[in-house]
N, CA, C, O and CB atoms as a CASP TS submission, in Angstrom:
PFRMAT TS
TARGET T0000
AUTHOR 0000-0000-0000
METHOD Language model
MODEL 1
PARENT N/A
ATOM      1  N   UNK     1      -3.993  33.505  -1.755  1.00  0.00           N
ATOM      2  CA  UNK     1      -4.244  32.262  -2.449  1.00  0.00           C
ATOM      3  C   UNK     1      -4.495  31.169  -1.411  1.00  0.00           C
ATOM      4  O   UNK     1      -3.724  31.008  -0.465  1.00  0.00           O
ATOM      5  CB  UNK     1      -3.057  31.893  -3.383  1.00  0.00           C
ATOM      6  N   UNK     2      -5.572  30.430  -1.600  1.00  0.00           N
ATOM      7  CA  UNK     2      -5.906  29.337  -0.692  1.00  0.00           C
ATOM      8  C   UNK     2      -5.895  28.028  -1.466  1.00  0.00           C
ATOM      9  O   UNK     2      -6.088  28.004  -2.682  1.00  0.00           O
ATOM     10  CB  UNK     2      -7.287  29.568  -0.018  1.00  0.00           C
ATOM     11  N   UNK     3      -5.669  26.964  -0.755  1.00  0.00           N
ATOM     12  CA  UNK     3      -5.676  25.670  -1.415  1.00  0.00           C
ATOM     13  C   UNK     3      -5.557  24.548  -0.413  1.00  0.00           C
ATOM     14  O   UNK     3      -5.302  24.776   0.769  1.00  0.00           O
ATOM     15  CB  UNK     3      -4.558  25.583  -2.426  1.00  0.00           C
ATOM     16  N   UNK     4      -5.743  23.349  -0.889  1.00  0.00           N
ATOM     17  CA  UNK     4      -5.610  22.161  -0.055  1.00  0.00           C
ATOM     18  C   UNK     4      -5.007  21.044  -0.901  1.00  0.00           C
ATOM     19  O   UNK     4      -5.288  20.933  -2.094  1.00  0.00           O
ATOM     20  CB  UNK     4      -6.988  21.732   0.546  1.00  0.00           C
ATOM     21  N   UNK     5      -4.187  20.231  -0.277  1.00  0.00           N
ATOM     22  CA  UNK     5      -3.621  19.083  -0.989  1.00  0.00           C
ATOM     23  C   UNK     5      -4.722  18.056  -1.198  1.00  0.00           C
ATOM     24  O   UNK     5      -5.441  17.707  -0.262  1.00  0.00           O
ATOM     25  CB  UNK     5      -2.418  18.461  -0.205  1.00  0.00           C
ATOM     26  N   UNK     6      -4.850  17.576  -2.417  1.00  0.00           N
ATOM     27  CA  UNK     6      -5.921  16.643  -2.772  1.00  0.00           C
ATOM     28  C   UNK     6      -5.453  15.192  -2.754  1.00  0.00           C
ATOM     29  O   UNK     6      -6.283  14.283  -2.758  1.00  0.00           O
ATOM     30  CB  UNK     6      -6.472  16.983  -4.143  1.00  0.00           C
ATOM     31  N   UNK     7      -4.166  14.959  -2.734  1.00  0.00           N
ATOM     32  CA  UNK     7      -3.688  13.582  -2.754  1.00  0.00           C
ATOM     33  C   UNK     7      -2.219  13.493  -3.065  1.00  0.00           C
ATOM     34  O   UNK     7      -1.444  14.413  -2.805  1.00  0.00           O
ATOM     35  CB  UNK     7      -4.460  12.779  -3.750  1.00  0.00           C
ATOM     36  N   UNK     8      -1.853  12.352  -3.634  1.00  0.00           N
ATOM     37  CA  UNK     8      -0.446  12.069  -3.898  1.00  0.00           C
ATOM     38  C   UNK     8      -0.306  11.487  -5.304  1.00  0.00           C
ATOM     39  O   UNK     8      -1.156  10.721  -5.758  1.00  0.00           O
ATOM     40  CB  UNK     8       0.134  11.092  -2.835  1.00  0.00           C
ATOM     41  N   UNK     9       0.776  11.859  -5.983  1.00  0.00           N
ATOM     42  CA  UNK     9       1.036  11.364  -7.330  1.00  0.00           C
ATOM     43  C   UNK     9       2.517  11.019  -7.446  1.00  0.00           C
ATOM     44  O   UNK     9       3.375  11.762  -6.970  1.00  0.00           O
ATOM     45  CB  UNK     9       0.620  12.413  -8.406  1.00  0.00           C
ATOM     46  N   UNK    10       2.810   9.878  -8.089  1.00  0.00           N
ATOM     47  CA  UNK    10       4.202   9.479  -8.303  1.00  0.00           C
ATOM     48  C   UNK    10       4.414   9.122  -9.773  1.00  0.00           C
ATOM     49  O   UNK    10       3.512   8.614 -10.438  1.00  0.00           O
ATOM     50  CB  UNK    10       4.580   8.279  -7.389  1.00  0.00           C
ATOM     51  N   UNK    11       5.606   9.394 -10.259  1.00  0.00           N
ATOM     52  CA  UNK    11       6.014   9.060 -11.624  1.00  0.00           C
ATOM     53  C   UNK    11       7.182   8.090 -11.531  1.00  0.00           C
ATOM     54  O   UNK    11       8.064   8.253 -10.688  1.00  0.00           O
ATOM     55  CB  UNK    11       6.403  10.348 -12.447  1.00  0.00           C
ATOM     56  N   UNK    12       7.188   7.079 -12.398  1.00  0.00           N
ATOM     57  CA  UNK    12       8.262   6.096 -12.388  1.00  0.00           C
ATOM     58  C   UNK    12       8.582   5.681 -13.826  1.00  0.00           C
ATOM     59  O   UNK    12       7.690   5.291 -14.580  1.00  0.00           O
ATOM     60  CB  UNK    12       7.874   4.860 -11.527  1.00  0.00           C
ATOM     61  N   UNK    13       9.858   5.768 -14.196  1.00  0.00           N
ATOM     62  CA  UNK    13      10.299   5.311 -15.516  1.00  0.00           C
ATOM     63  C   UNK    13      10.750   3.866 -15.358  1.00  0.00           C
ATOM     64  O   UNK    13      11.628   3.562 -14.551  1.00  0.00           O
ATOM     65  CB  UNK    13      11.458   6.222 -16.100  1.00  0.00           C
ATOM     66  N   UNK    14      10.138   2.977 -16.142  1.00  0.00           N
ATOM     67  CA  UNK    14      10.418   1.551 -16.046  1.00  0.00           C
ATOM     68  C   UNK    14      11.460   1.137 -17.084  1.00  0.00           C
ATOM     69  O   UNK    14      11.865   1.935 -17.929  1.00  0.00           O
ATOM     70  CB  UNK    14       9.129   0.738 -16.229  1.00  0.00           C
ATOM     71  N   UNK    15      11.881  -0.112 -17.006  1.00  0.00           N
ATOM     72  CA  UNK    15      12.876  -0.637 -17.950  1.00  0.00           C
ATOM     73  C   UNK    15      12.285  -0.670 -19.366  1.00  0.00           C
ATOM     74  O   UNK    15      11.098  -0.950 -19.528  1.00  0.00           O
ATOM     75  CB  UNK    15      13.347  -2.062 -17.521  1.00  0.00           C
ATOM     76  N   UNK    16      13.092  -0.390 -20.380  1.00  0.00           N
ATOM     77  CA  UNK    16      12.599  -0.416 -21.772  1.00  0.00           C
ATOM     78  C   UNK    16      12.040  -1.777 -22.148  1.00  0.00           C
ATOM     79  O   UNK    16      12.427  -2.799 -21.580  1.00  0.00           O
ATOM     80  CB  UNK    16      13.718  -0.041 -22.741  1.00  0.00           C
ATOM     81  N   UNK    17      11.127  -1.783 -23.108  1.00  0.00           N
ATOM     82  CA  UNK    17      10.548  -3.027 -23.601  1.00  0.00           C
ATOM     83  C   UNK    17      11.578  -3.775 -24.445  1.00  0.00           C
ATOM     84  O   UNK    17      12.684  -3.285 -24.674  1.00  0.00           O
ATOM     85  CB  UNK    17       9.265  -2.748 -24.423  1.00  0.00           C
ATOM     86  N   UNK    18      11.205  -4.947 -24.897  1.00  0.00           N
ATOM     87  CA  UNK    18      12.104  -5.768 -25.708  1.00  0.00           C
ATOM     88  C   UNK    18      12.631  -4.985 -26.906  1.00  0.00           C
ATOM     89  O   UNK    18      11.882  -4.237 -27.534  1.00  0.00           O
ATOM     90  CB  UNK    18      11.385  -7.035 -26.185  1.00  0.00           C
ATOM     91  N   UNK    19      13.863  -5.144 -27.215  1.00  0.00           N
ATOM     92  CA  UNK    19      14.544  -4.494 -28.347  1.00  0.00           C
ATOM     93  C   UNK    19      14.632  -2.976 -28.191  1.00  0.00           C
ATOM     94  O   UNK    19      14.887  -2.276 -29.171  1.00  0.00           O
ATOM     95  CB  UNK    19      13.822  -4.825 -29.645  1.00  0.00           C
ATOM     96  N   UNK    20      14.424  -2.445 -26.961  1.00  0.00           N
ATOM     97  CA  UNK    20      14.549  -1.007 -26.682  1.00  0.00           C
ATOM     98  C   UNK    20      13.721  -0.138 -27.629  1.00  0.00           C
ATOM     99  O   UNK    20      14.190   0.914 -28.064  1.00  0.00           O
ATOM    100  CB  UNK    20      16.003  -0.593 -26.769  1.00  0.00           C
ATOM    101  N   UNK    21      12.511  -0.556 -27.951  1.00  0.00           N
ATOM    102  CA  UNK    21      11.643   0.216 -28.846  1.00  0.00           C
ATOM    103  C   UNK    21      10.851   1.274 -28.082  1.00  0.00           C
ATOM    104  O   UNK    21      10.655   2.385 -28.573  1.00  0.00           O
ATOM    105  CB  UNK    21      10.683  -0.717 -29.588  1.00  0.00           C
ATOM    106  N   UNK    22      10.392   0.921 -26.866  1.00  0.00           N
ATOM    107  CA  UNK    22       9.564   1.831 -26.075  1.00  0.00           C
ATOM    108  C   UNK    22      10.057   1.900 -24.632  1.00  0.00           C
ATOM    109  O   UNK    22      10.630   0.945 -24.106  1.00  0.00           O
ATOM    110  CB  UNK    22       8.095   1.388 -26.111  1.00  0.00           C
ATOM    111  N   UNK    23       9.819   3.054 -24.007  1.00  0.00           N
ATOM    112  CA  UNK    23      10.121   3.247 -22.591  1.00  0.00           C
ATOM    113  C   UNK    23       8.791   3.429 -21.864  1.00  0.00           C
ATOM    114  O   UNK    23       8.071   4.389 -22.137  1.00  0.00           O
ATOM    115  CB  UNK    23      11.080   4.483 -22.362  1.00  0.00           C
ATOM    116  N   UNK    24       8.448   2.518 -20.936  1.00  0.00           N
ATOM    117  CA  UNK    24       7.207   2.686 -20.182  1.00  0.00           C
ATOM    118  C   UNK    24       7.395   3.682 -19.035  1.00  0.00           C
ATOM    119  O   UNK    24       8.409   3.656 -18.337  1.00  0.00           O
ATOM    120  CB  UNK    24       6.725   1.331 -19.635  1.00  0.00           C
ATOM    121  N   UNK    25       6.411   4.552 -18.853  1.00  0.00           N
ATOM    122  CA  UNK    25       6.394   5.513 -17.750  1.00  0.00           C
ATOM    123  C   UNK    25       5.092   5.286 -16.987  1.00  0.00           C
ATOM    124  O   UNK    25       4.007   5.380 -17.560  1.00  0.00           O
ATOM    125  CB  UNK    25       6.515   7.012 -18.267  1.00  0.00           C
ATOM    126  N   UNK    26       5.204   4.985 -15.690  1.00  0.00           N
ATOM    127  CA  UNK    26       4.019   4.703 -14.872  1.00  0.00           C
ATOM    128  C   UNK    26       3.732   5.888 -13.950  1.00  0.00           C
ATOM    129  O   UNK    26       4.634   6.419 -13.302  1.00  0.00           O
ATOM    130  CB  UNK    26       4.218   3.402 -14.040  1.00  0.00           C
ATOM    131  N   UNK    27       2.463   6.291 -13.904  1.00  0.00           N
ATOM    132  CA  UNK    27       2.005   7.366 -13.022  1.00  0.00           C
ATOM    133  C   UNK    27       0.922   6.793 -12.132  1.00  0.00           C
ATOM    134  O   UNK    27      -0.034   6.185 -12.614  1.00  0.00           O
ATOM    135  CB  UNK    27       1.478   8.605 -13.834  1.00  0.00           C
ATOM    136  N   UNK    28       1.076   6.990 -10.817  1.00  0.00           N
ATOM    137  CA  UNK    28       0.066   6.557  -9.848  1.00  0.00           C
ATOM    138  C   UNK    28      -0.444   7.786  -9.101  1.00  0.00           C
ATOM    139  O   UNK    28       0.331   8.664  -8.721  1.00  0.00           O
ATOM    140  CB  UNK    28       0.651   5.495  -8.851  1.00  0.00           C
ATOM    141  N   UNK    29      -1.764   7.832  -8.897  1.00  0.00           N
ATOM    142  CA  UNK    29      -2.372   8.939  -8.160  1.00  0.00           C
ATOM    143  C   UNK    29      -3.424   8.385  -7.214  1.00  0.00           C
ATOM    144  O   UNK    29      -4.127   7.428  -7.537  1.00  0.00           O
ATOM    145  CB  UNK    29      -2.996   9.983  -9.127  1.00  0.00           C
ATOM    146  N   UNK    30      -3.521   9.002  -6.039  1.00  0.00           N
ATOM    147  CA  UNK    30      -4.501   8.576  -5.056  1.00  0.00           C
ATOM    148  C   UNK    30      -4.920   9.779  -4.223  1.00  0.00           C
ATOM    149  O   UNK    30      -4.081  10.571  -3.793  1.00  0.00           O
ATOM    150  CB  UNK    30      -3.935   7.448  -4.157  1.00  0.00           C
ATOM    151  N   UNK    31      -6.219   9.908  -4.001  1.00  0.00           N
ATOM    152  CA  UNK    31      -6.703  11.013  -3.189  1.00  0.00           C
ATOM    153  C   UNK    31      -6.387  10.746  -1.718  1.00  0.00           C
ATOM    154  O   UNK    31      -6.313   9.596  -1.285  1.00  0.00           O
ATOM    155  CB  UNK    31      -8.224  11.221  -3.395  1.00  0.00           C
ATOM    156  N   UNK    32      -6.202  11.827  -0.961  1.00  0.00           N
ATOM    157  CA  UNK    32      -5.916  11.683   0.465  1.00  0.00           C
ATOM    158  C   UNK    32      -7.217  11.644   1.266  1.00  0.00           C
ATOM    159  O   UNK    32      -8.301  11.732   0.689  1.00  0.00           O
ATOM    160  CB  UNK    32      -5.017  12.837   0.958  1.00  0.00           C
ATOM    161  N   UNK    33      -7.116  11.512   2.588  1.00  0.00           N
ATOM    162  CA  UNK    33      -8.311  11.374   3.421  1.00  0.00           C
ATOM    163  C   UNK    33      -9.204  12.617   3.366  1.00  0.00           C
ATOM    164  O   UNK    33     -10.425  12.496   3.467  1.00  0.00           O
ATOM    165  CB  UNK    33      -7.907  11.097   4.862  1.00  0.00           C
ATOM    166  N   UNK    34      -8.620  13.803   3.208  1.00  0.00           N
ATOM    167  CA  UNK    34      -9.421  15.025   3.109  1.00  0.00           C
ATOM    168  C   UNK    34     -10.266  15.026   1.840  1.00  0.00           C
ATOM    169  O   UNK    34     -11.469  15.282   1.902  1.00  0.00           O
ATOM    170  CB  UNK    34      -8.516  16.262   3.137  1.00  0.00           C
ATOM    171  N   UNK    35      -9.661  14.747   0.703  1.00  0.00           N
ATOM    172  CA  UNK    35     -10.362  14.778  -0.577  1.00  0.00           C
ATOM    173  C   UNK    35     -11.282  13.573  -0.744  1.00  0.00           C
ATOM    174  O   UNK    35     -12.263  13.646  -1.484  1.00  0.00           O
ATOM    175  CB  UNK    35      -9.361  14.830  -1.724  1.00  0.00           C
ATOM    176  N   UNK    36     -10.979  12.461  -0.065  1.00  0.00           N
ATOM    177  CA  UNK    36     -11.805  11.261  -0.160  1.00  0.00           C
ATOM    178  C   UNK    36     -13.221  11.528   0.326  1.00  0.00           C
ATOM    179  O   UNK    36     -14.157  10.860  -0.111  1.00  0.00           O
ATOM    180  CB  UNK    36     -11.183  10.123   0.642  1.00  0.00           C
ATOM    181  N   UNK    37     -13.393  12.496   1.223  1.00  0.00           N
ATOM    182  CA  UNK    37     -14.736  12.839   1.705  1.00  0.00           C
ATOM    183  C   UNK    37     -15.599  13.373   0.565  1.00  0.00           C
ATOM    184  O   UNK    37     -16.824  13.254   0.606  1.00  0.00           O
ATOM    185  CB  UNK    37     -14.655  13.879   2.841  1.00  0.00           C
ATOM    186  N   UNK    38     -14.972  13.957  -0.445  1.00  0.00           N
ATOM    187  CA  UNK    38     -15.691  14.458  -1.620  1.00  0.00           C
ATOM    188  C   UNK    38     -15.786  13.360  -2.672  1.00  0.00           C
ATOM    189  O   UNK    38     -16.880  13.032  -3.131  1.00  0.00           O
ATOM    190  CB  UNK    38     -14.989  15.712  -2.207  1.00  0.00           C
ATOM    191  N   UNK    39     -14.653  12.793  -3.051  1.00  0.00           N
ATOM    192  CA  UNK    39     -14.622  11.698  -4.025  1.00  0.00           C
ATOM    193  C   UNK    39     -13.311  10.927  -3.874  1.00  0.00           C
ATOM    194  O   UNK    39     -12.224  11.501  -3.946  1.00  0.00           O
ATOM    195  CB  UNK    39     -14.779  12.239  -5.482  1.00  0.00           C
ATOM    196  N   UNK    40     -13.435   9.627  -3.666  1.00  0.00           N
ATOM    197  CA  UNK    40     -12.250   8.773  -3.549  1.00  0.00           C
ATOM    198  C   UNK    40     -11.776   8.417  -4.955  1.00  0.00           C
ATOM    199  O   UNK    40     -12.561   7.960  -5.786  1.00  0.00           O
ATOM    200  CB  UNK    40     -12.556   7.477  -2.713  1.00  0.00           C
ATOM    201  N   UNK    41     -10.504   8.627  -5.209  1.00  0.00           N
ATOM    202  CA  UNK    41      -9.948   8.360  -6.533  1.00  0.00           C
ATOM    203  C   UNK    41      -8.619   7.624  -6.397  1.00  0.00           C
ATOM    204  O   UNK    41      -7.785   7.963  -5.557  1.00  0.00           O
ATOM    205  CB  UNK    41      -9.762   9.675  -7.326  1.00  0.00           C
ATOM    206  N   UNK    42      -8.443   6.624  -7.232  1.00  0.00           N
ATOM    207  CA  UNK    42      -7.164   5.906  -7.321  1.00  0.00           C
ATOM    208  C   UNK    42      -6.948   5.583  -8.793  1.00  0.00           C
ATOM    209  O   UNK    42      -7.842   5.049  -9.449  1.00  0.00           O
ATOM    210  CB  UNK    42      -7.153   4.585  -6.425  1.00  0.00           C
ATOM    211  N   UNK    43      -5.777   5.899  -9.313  1.00  0.00           N
ATOM    212  CA  UNK    43      -5.513   5.676 -10.737  1.00  0.00           C
ATOM    213  C   UNK    43      -4.073   5.227 -10.945  1.00  0.00           C
ATOM    214  O   UNK    43      -3.166   5.599 -10.201  1.00  0.00           O
ATOM    215  CB  UNK    43      -5.795   6.955 -11.552  1.00  0.00           C
ATOM    216  N   UNK    44      -3.895   4.415 -11.982  1.00  0.00           N
ATOM    217  CA  UNK    44      -2.559   4.033 -12.433  1.00  0.00           C
ATOM    218  C   UNK    44      -2.578   4.059 -13.958  1.00  0.00           C
ATOM    219  O   UNK    44      -3.421   3.423 -14.590  1.00  0.00           O
ATOM    220  CB  UNK    44      -2.135   2.610 -11.880  1.00  0.00           C
ATOM    221  N   UNK    45      -1.643   4.797 -14.535  1.00  0.00           N
ATOM    222  CA  UNK    45      -1.549   4.925 -15.989  1.00  0.00           C
ATOM    223  C   UNK    45      -0.124   4.573 -16.404  1.00  0.00           C
ATOM    224  O   UNK    45       0.842   5.035 -15.797  1.00  0.00           O
ATOM    225  CB  UNK    45      -1.937   6.372 -16.465  1.00  0.00           C
ATOM    226  N   UNK    46      -0.006   3.759 -17.435  1.00  0.00           N
ATOM    227  CA  UNK    46       1.303   3.444 -18.009  1.00  0.00           C
ATOM    228  C   UNK    46       1.286   3.934 -19.449  1.00  0.00           C
ATOM    229  O   UNK    46       0.462   3.504 -20.256  1.00  0.00           O
ATOM    230  CB  UNK    46       1.627   1.896 -17.927  1.00  0.00           C
ATOM    231  N   UNK    47       2.207   4.838 -19.757  1.00  0.00           N
ATOM    232  CA  UNK    47       2.335   5.375 -21.109  1.00  0.00           C
ATOM    233  C   UNK    47       3.641   4.853 -21.698  1.00  0.00           C
ATOM    234  O   UNK    47       4.675   4.848 -21.029  1.00  0.00           O
ATOM    235  CB  UNK    47       2.296   6.946 -21.111  1.00  0.00           C
ATOM    236  N   UNK    48       3.586   4.419 -22.945  1.00  0.00           N
ATOM    237  CA  UNK    48       4.770   3.879 -23.616  1.00  0.00           C
ATOM    238  C   UNK    48       5.292   4.925 -24.600  1.00  0.00           C
ATOM    239  O   UNK    48       4.583   5.338 -25.517  1.00  0.00           O
ATOM    240  CB  UNK    48       4.441   2.533 -24.350  1.00  0.00           C
ATOM    241  N   UNK    49       6.545   5.346 -24.397  1.00  0.00           N
ATOM    242  CA  UNK    49       7.151   6.373 -25.233  1.00  0.00           C
ATOM    243  C   UNK    49       8.134   5.747 -26.209  1.00  0.00           C
ATOM    244  O   UNK    49       8.958   4.918 -25.820  1.00  0.00           O
ATOM    245  CB  UNK    49       7.854   7.429 -24.371  1.00  0.00           C
ATOM    246  N   UNK    50       8.050   6.140 -27.474  1.00  0.00           N
ATOM    247  CA  UNK    50       8.987   5.656 -28.493  1.00  0.00           C
ATOM    248  C   UNK    50      10.377   6.200 -28.156  1.00  0.00           C
ATOM    249  O   UNK    50      10.531   7.396 -27.909  1.00  0.00           O
ATOM    250  CB  UNK    50       8.539   6.096 -29.943  1.00  0.00           C
ATOM    251  N   UNK    51      11.373   5.340 -28.144  1.00  0.00           N
ATOM    252  CA  UNK    51      12.735   5.720 -27.763  1.00  0.00           C
ATOM    253  C   UNK    51      13.301   6.809 -28.665  1.00  0.00           C
ATOM    254  O   UNK    51      13.957   7.728 -28.174  1.00  0.00           O
ATOM    255  CB  UNK    51      13.645   4.505 -27.798  1.00  0.00           C
ATOM    256  N   UNK    52      13.067   6.729 -29.947  1.00  0.00           N
ATOM    257  CA  UNK    52      13.683   7.664 -30.894  1.00  0.00           C
ATOM    258  C   UNK    52      13.109   9.079 -30.815  1.00  0.00           C
ATOM    259  O   UNK    52      13.824  10.047 -31.074  1.00  0.00           O
ATOM    260  CB  UNK    52      13.520   7.142 -32.295  1.00  0.00           C
ATOM    261  N   UNK    53      11.827   9.212 -30.459  1.00  0.00           N
ATOM    262  CA  UNK    53      11.187  10.545 -30.464  1.00  0.00           C
ATOM    263  C   UNK    53      10.624  10.962 -29.115  1.00  0.00           C
ATOM    264  O   UNK    53      10.279  12.129 -28.927  1.00  0.00           O
ATOM    265  CB  UNK    53      10.081  10.572 -31.478  1.00  0.00           C
ATOM    266  N   UNK    54      10.523  10.027 -28.170  1.00  0.00           N
ATOM    267  CA  UNK    54       9.880  10.227 -26.863  1.00  0.00           C
ATOM    268  C   UNK    54       8.408  10.627 -26.985  1.00  0.00           C
ATOM    269  O   UNK    54       7.848  11.231 -26.070  1.00  0.00           O
ATOM    270  CB  UNK    54      10.630  11.292 -26.077  1.00  0.00           C
ATOM    271  N   UNK    55       7.795  10.297 -28.095  1.00  0.00           N
ATOM    272  CA  UNK    55       6.357  10.519 -28.274  1.00  0.00           C
ATOM    273  C   UNK    55       5.613   9.256 -27.847  1.00  0.00           C
ATOM    274  O   UNK    55       6.098   8.145 -28.064  1.00  0.00           O
ATOM    275  CB  UNK    55       6.019  10.894 -29.761  1.00  0.00           C
ATOM    276  N   UNK    56       4.440   9.422 -27.243  1.00  0.00           N
ATOM    277  CA  UNK    56       3.694   8.244 -26.797  1.00  0.00           C
ATOM    278  C   UNK    56       3.156   7.417 -27.962  1.00  0.00           C
ATOM    279  O   UNK    56       2.702   7.959 -28.970  1.00  0.00           O
ATOM    280  CB  UNK    56       2.545   8.669 -25.905  1.00  0.00           C
ATOM    281  N   UNK    57       3.217   6.098 -27.804  1.00  0.00           N
ATOM    282  CA  UNK    57       2.672   5.198 -28.818  1.00  0.00           C
ATOM    283  C   UNK    57       1.364   4.565 -28.349  1.00  0.00           C
ATOM    284  O   UNK    57       0.485   4.274 -29.160  1.00  0.00           O
ATOM    285  CB  UNK    57       3.690   4.107 -29.163  1.00  0.00           C
ATOM    286  N   UNK    58       1.236   4.352 -27.036  1.00  0.00           N
ATOM    287  CA  UNK    58       0.019   3.775 -26.470  1.00  0.00           C
ATOM    288  C   UNK    58       0.039   4.001 -24.966  1.00  0.00           C
ATOM    289  O   UNK    58       1.056   4.409 -24.404  1.00  0.00           O
ATOM    290  CB  UNK    58      -0.104   2.252 -26.808  1.00  0.00           C
ATOM    291  N   UNK    59      -1.107   3.730 -24.310  1.00  0.00           N
ATOM    292  CA  UNK    59      -1.143   3.812 -22.864  1.00  0.00           C
ATOM    293  C   UNK    59      -2.201   2.873 -22.319  1.00  0.00           C
ATOM    294  O   UNK    59      -3.108   2.451 -23.037  1.00  0.00           O
ATOM    295  CB  UNK    59      -1.409   5.247 -22.408  1.00  0.00           C
ATOM    296  N   UNK    60      -2.073   2.552 -21.042  1.00  0.00           N
ATOM    297  CA  UNK    60      -3.041   1.711 -20.346  1.00  0.00           C
ATOM    298  C   UNK    60      -3.459   2.447 -19.077  1.00  0.00           C
ATOM    299  O   UNK    60      -2.608   2.943 -18.339  1.00  0.00           O
ATOM    300  CB  UNK    60      -2.446   0.290 -20.017  1.00  0.00           C
ATOM    301  N   UNK    61      -4.766   2.520 -18.819  1.00  0.00           N
ATOM    302  CA  UNK    61      -5.281   3.267 -17.678  1.00  0.00           C
ATOM    303  C   UNK    61      -6.125   2.341 -16.803  1.00  0.00           C
ATOM    304  O   UNK    61      -6.962   1.586 -17.298  1.00  0.00           O
ATOM    305  CB  UNK    61      -6.112   4.491 -18.147  1.00  0.00           C
ATOM    306  N   UNK    62      -5.886   2.416 -15.493  1.00  0.00           N
ATOM    307  CA  UNK    62      -6.678   1.699 -14.511  1.00  0.00           C
ATOM    308  C   UNK    62      -7.151   2.734 -13.503  1.00  0.00           C
ATOM    309  O   UNK    62      -6.351   3.243 -12.718  1.00  0.00           O
ATOM    310  CB  UNK    62      -5.859   0.537 -13.823  1.00  0.00           C
ATOM    311  N   UNK    63      -8.444   3.052 -13.516  1.00  0.00           N
ATOM    312  CA  UNK    63      -8.998   4.133 -12.703  1.00  0.00           C
ATOM    313  C   UNK    63     -10.172   3.621 -11.902  1.00  0.00           C
ATOM    314  O   UNK    63     -11.035   2.910 -12.416  1.00  0.00           O
ATOM    315  CB  UNK    63      -9.426   5.322 -13.579  1.00  0.00           C
ATOM    316  N   UNK    64     -10.192   3.994 -10.628  1.00  0.00           N
ATOM    317  CA  UNK    64     -11.355   3.672  -9.809  1.00  0.00           C
ATOM    318  C   UNK    64     -11.799   4.929  -9.073  1.00  0.00           C
ATOM    319  O   UNK    64     -10.995   5.607  -8.434  1.00  0.00           O
ATOM    320  CB  UNK    64     -11.039   2.523  -8.807  1.00  0.00           C
ATOM    321  N   UNK    65     -13.095   5.228  -9.173  1.00  0.00           N
ATOM    322  CA  UNK    65     -13.672   6.373  -8.476  1.00  0.00           C
ATOM    323  C   UNK    65     -14.831   5.878  -7.643  1.00  0.00           C
ATOM    324  O   UNK    65     -15.521   4.931  -8.020  1.00  0.00           O
ATOM    325  CB  UNK    65     -14.130   7.481  -9.471  1.00  0.00           C
ATOM    326  N   UNK    66     -15.039   6.501  -6.541  1.00  0.00           N
ATOM    327  CA  UNK    66     -16.148   6.110  -5.688  1.00  0.00           C
ATOM    328  C   UNK    66     -16.631   7.269  -4.857  1.00  0.00           C
ATOM    329  O   UNK    66     -16.105   8.377  -4.957  1.00  0.00           O
ATOM    330  CB  UNK    66     -15.753   4.964  -4.794  1.00  0.00           C
ATOM    331  N   UNK    67     -17.593   7.028  -4.067  1.00  0.00           N
ATOM    332  CA  UNK    67     -18.123   8.059  -3.170  1.00  0.00           C
ATOM    333  C   UNK    67     -17.785   7.748  -1.772  1.00  0.00           C
ATOM    334  O   UNK    67     -18.146   8.501  -0.868  1.00  0.00           O
ATOM    335  CB  UNK    67     -19.608   8.204  -3.310  1.00  0.00           C
TER
END
């Protein structure tokens, strides 16, 4: 099996929203210098999970791709 690391990704659970209705979870991803030669990628996504069911209610995505 062969492979190469393409970048870095982090997950972070943030403080609940007002009245503890939702829990925001932020994910950040960025390509490393090796993968950037193919395509540079940087993304940040925040997903809001309902406290009672942990199902997502909405999300916000900020993505940038380049050459």
